[in-house]
C-alpha positions in Angstrom: 22.4 59.5 105.5 19.1 60.0 107.1 16.6 62.6 105.8 13.4 63.3 107.7 10.8 66.2 108.9 12.3 67.8 112.1 10.4 67.8 115.4 9.9 71.5 117.2 12.9 70.5 119.4 15.4 70.3 116.7 14.4 73.6 115.0 16.8 75.6 116.9 19.9 73.3 115.6 18.5 73.8 112.2 18.5 77.4 112.5 21.9 77.6 113.8 23.3 75.8 111.0 21.5 78.5 108.8 23.4 80.7 110.7 26.8 79.3 110.3 26.4 78.5 107.0 25.1 81.9 105.5 27.8 83.4 107.6 30.4 81.4 105.5 29.1 81.1 102.1 27.0 84.4 101.9 29.3 87.1 102.6 29.1 88.8 98.9 25.1 88.9 99.8 24.9 91.2 102.9 26.2 94.3 104.7 25.6 95.2 108.3 22.1 96.0 108.0 21.4 92.9 105.7 22.7 90.5 108.2 20.7 92.0 111.1 17.8 91.3 108.6 18.4 87.8 108.1 19.2 87.6 112.0 15.9 89.5 112.7 13.9 86.8 110.4 15.6 83.4 112.1 14.8 84.5 115.5 11.6 85.7 114.6 9.3 83.0 116.8 6.0 84.4 114.5 7.7 83.7 111.4 9.3 80.3 112.5 6.0 78.8 113.3 4.7 79.5 109.5 7.4 76.9 108.7 8.0 73.3 108.0 11.6 72.1 108.5 13.4 69.1 107.4 17.0 68.1 108.0 19.6 65.9 106.7 21.9 63.7 109.3 25.0 62.0 109.0 25.4 58.6 110.5 27.0 60.3 113.5 23.5 62.0 114.0 24.9 65.4 113.2 23.0 67.8 111.1 24.2 68.7 107.7 21.4 70.1 105.9 18.1 71.8 106.7 15.3 73.1 104.4 12.2 75.1 105.8 9.4 75.5 103.5 6.6 78.3 104.1 3.4 76.1 103.7 0.9 78.3 102.9 2.5 79.9 99.7 5.0 77.5 99.0 7.9 79.7 99.5 11.5 77.8 100.5 12.3 80.2 103.2 15.6 78.7 104.4 17.8 76.0 102.4 21.7 75.6 103.7 23.9 72.5 103.7 27.1 72.8 105.6 30.1 73.5 103.0 31.9 70.4 104.1 28.8 68.4 102.4 28.5 70.6 99.4 28.6 68.9 96.1 27.8 65.3 97.5 24.0 65.0 96.4 22.6 65.9 99.9 21.0 69.2 99.1 19.3 67.7 96.0 17.9 64.4 98.1 16.9 66.9 100.9 15.1 68.9 98.2 13.4 65.8 96.5 12.4 64.6 99.7 10.6 67.7 101.0 8.8 68.4 98.0 7.2 65.1 97.9 4.2 66.5 99.6 3.8 69.2 97.1 4.6 67.4 93.9 2.4 69.4 91.3 2.9 73.1 92.9 5.0 76.1 92.4 7.8 77.2 94.9 9.6 80.1 95.0 12.9 81.2 97.0 14.7 84.3 97.2 18.2 82.7 96.5 21.4 84.0 97.7 23.7 84.9 94.3 26.1 82.0 95.1 23.5 79.4 95.3 21.6 80.5 91.8 23.5 77.7 89.9 22.4 75.1 92.3 18.7 76.4 92.4 18.7 76.2 88.5 19.7 72.7 88.7 16.7 72.1 90.3 14.5 73.9 88.1 14.1 77.2 89.4 14.8 79.8 87.2 15.2 83.5 87.8 12.3 86.0 87.9 14.4 89.0 87.9 18.0 90.3 88.4 19.4 90.5 92.2 17.4 92.8 94.6 18.7 94.3 97.4 16.6 94.7 100.4 17.9 96.6 103.3 21.4 95.5 102.4 20.5 91.6 101.7 20.7 90.9 98.1 18.9 88.0 96.7 17.4 86.6 93.3 13.8 85.8 93.3 13.4 82.6 91.3 10.6 80.3 90.8 10.4 76.3 90.0 7.0 75.0 88.3 6.2 71.3 88.0 5.2 71.9 84.4 6.2 73.4 81.2 4.5 75.5 78.4 5.5 74.7 75.0 4.3 74.5 71.7 2.8 71.2 70.5 4.6 68.3 68.7 3.4 65.7 66.9 4.3 63.2 69.2 2.0 64.3 71.8 -1.0 62.9 69.8 -1.0 59.7 72.1 -1.3 61.4 75.3 -3.4 64.1 74.2 -5.9 61.6 73.0 -5.5 59.7 76.1 -6.3 62.5 78.6 -8.6 64.5 76.7 -11.1 61.3 75.9 -12.7 62.2 79.3 -16.2 63.2 79.4 -15.9 65.5 82.6 -13.5 67.4 80.5 -16.1 67.2 77.6 -18.7 68.4 79.7 -17.4 72.1 80.4 -16.5 72.7 76.6 -18.4 73.2 73.4 -19.7 70.6 71.5 -17.3 71.0 68.7 -14.8 69.2 71.1 -14.9 65.6 69.6 -16.1 62.8 72.1 -14.9 60.0 72.2 -11.6 61.8 71.4 -9.4 59.7 69.5 -6.0 60.1 68.2 -7.0 60.8 65.1 -8.8 64.1 66.5 -5.4 64.5 68.4 -3.7 64.5 65.0 -6.0 67.0 63.6 -5.7 69.4 66.4 -1.7 69.2 66.4 -2.0 69.9 62.8 -4.1 73.1 63.5 -1.7 74.3 66.0 1.2 73.9 64.6 0.1 75.9 61.4 -0.8 79.2 63.5 0.7 82.2 62.4 1.2 83.1 66.3 2.1 80.9 69.3 -1.7 80.6 70.5 -2.2 77.1 71.6 -0.2 76.5 74.5 0.7 72.7 75.7 1.2 71.9 79.4 3.8 69.1 79.7 3.9 67.6 83.1 6.1 64.9 83.8 7.1 64.5 80.1 3.9 64.3 78.2 1.2 66.6 77.2 -1.3 67.0 79.9 -3.2 70.0 79.0 -4.0 73.3 76.7 -4.1 76.7 76.8 -5.9 78.5 73.7 -6.2 82.0 73.0 -8.7 82.9 69.9 -8.7 86.5 68.8 -11.9 88.0 67.5 -12.1 89.5 64.3 -13.3 93.1 62.8 -13.5 95.6 65.4 -13.3 92.7 67.8 -9.7 91.9 66.9 -7.8 93.3 70.1 -10.2 90.8 72.1 -9.1 87.3 72.8 -11.2 84.0 74.1 -9.3 82.4 77.0 -9.9 78.2 76.9 -8.2 75.7 78.8 -8.2 72.1 79.8 -5.9 70.0 82.4 -5.8 66.1 82.7 -7.8 65.0 85.3 -4.9 63.4 87.3 -3.9 67.1 87.9 -7.0 68.6 89.1 -7.1 70.8 92.6 -3.3 71.3 92.5 -2.7 74.5 91.9 -1.5 73.7 88.3 -4.3 75.5 86.2 -4.0 78.9 87.3 0.0 78.9 87.4 -0.2 77.6 83.6 -2.5 80.2 82.8 -0.9 83.1 84.3 2.1 82.2 82.7 0.4 82.0 79.4 -1.0 85.3 79.5 2.5 86.8 80.5 3.8 85.0 76.9 1.0 85.9 74.8 0.3 89.2 76.2 4.1 89.9 75.8 4.2 88.9 72.2 0.9 90.1 70.9 -1.1 93.5 70.6 -4.2 91.9 72.2 -5.9 94.4 74.7 -8.6 92.2 76.2 -9.0 88.9 77.5 -12.5 87.0 78.1 -13.7 83.7 79.0 -17.0 81.6 79.6 -17.6 79.1 82.2 -20.8 77.1 82.2 -22.9 77.1 85.5 -21.5 75.0 88.2 -17.9 74.5 86.9 -16.8 76.3 90.1 -13.1 75.2 90.0 -12.8 77.1 86.5 -14.3 80.1 88.1 -11.7 80.0 90.8 -9.0 79.9 88.4 -10.1 82.8 86.5 -10.7 84.9 89.7 -7.4 84.0 91.2 -5.2 85.0 87.8 -7.0 88.4 87.7 -10.4 88.3 85.7 -13.2 89.5 87.3 -17.0 88.2 86.6 -19.3 90.8 84.7 -22.2 88.9 83.7 -24.3 85.9 83.8 -26.2 85.2 80.7 -29.1 82.9 81.8 -30.1 80.2 79.8 -27.5 81.0 77.1 -26.2 77.2 76.4 -27.7 73.8 75.5 -25.4 71.1 76.8 -26.2 67.4 77.8 -29.7 68.1 76.6 -30.4 70.9 78.6 -29.9 74.9 79.2 -27.6 76.3 81.5 -26.5 79.7 82.8 -23.0 81.1 81.2 -21.0 83.2 83.4 -18.7 85.8 81.9 -15.4 86.9 82.8 -13.1 89.6 81.7 -9.5 90.9 82.1 -7.7 94.0 80.5 -4.5 93.8 79.6 -3.6 97.2 81.1 -5.3 96.4 84.2 -3.8 93.4 84.7 -1.2 92.7 87.4 -0.4 88.9 87.0 -1.8 88.1 90.5 
């Protein structure tokens, strides 16, 4: 079995395979109008130019599987395996090959109902129930390369390894120890586990703890506010993980608490963190000049906020 990126001259063959498989396997997911919507999509040259195609070929050279990804937002637009080759591992191999170029990003798909179990086996989870778009039924699903979970005592070694990084400490309060040891890691994990509400979210990547998102509630008249803090291990920077993880943590924390407002402080020069907050839905409301003393000098503090009632999770 050969798996590779398709040349533009091979895309028509992939489209033909997609239509044949959809007509054979997806009959429960479309009516006449829905089939027209699907055909309109696969013959729309403008949309097809946005896609990158991969294919799986048997030894005779016949194309038996195809996958097409919309690169700009990592949406899996088409994924079809010839019925004669179902349950032979070809789909999984094709998917694994295709996502090697995007190993740490979230991927979305609108799955046919019959393919939902297969997508679940690849790590996708439903975002909602079946949706009917002009007679075309699909289930919106999403796969992320990280998992949010509570902290565990066994995380101390990876926590100490990743957080013992001056680049991370430079953007945190001085109360964060540096150098950061396993004793520090154990002390933090004991603190996180003892909290009455889940407000310290471990970001697990590749089976190990690689970051944290914290929600620190205010007190007294500010008790419905929470300060957001986060860090991510350096090997996973600039890959879109932090924004996705923060968005998911806000859904989880916001849905299980009475918090009304999130806010965050960012030191001047930390443009990556500012972009994360803006991408998730925060807005900058102030710059406090010379408000912090860090690394022997004063710096500005950028202040961001997000109201729960206005947040769309964008």
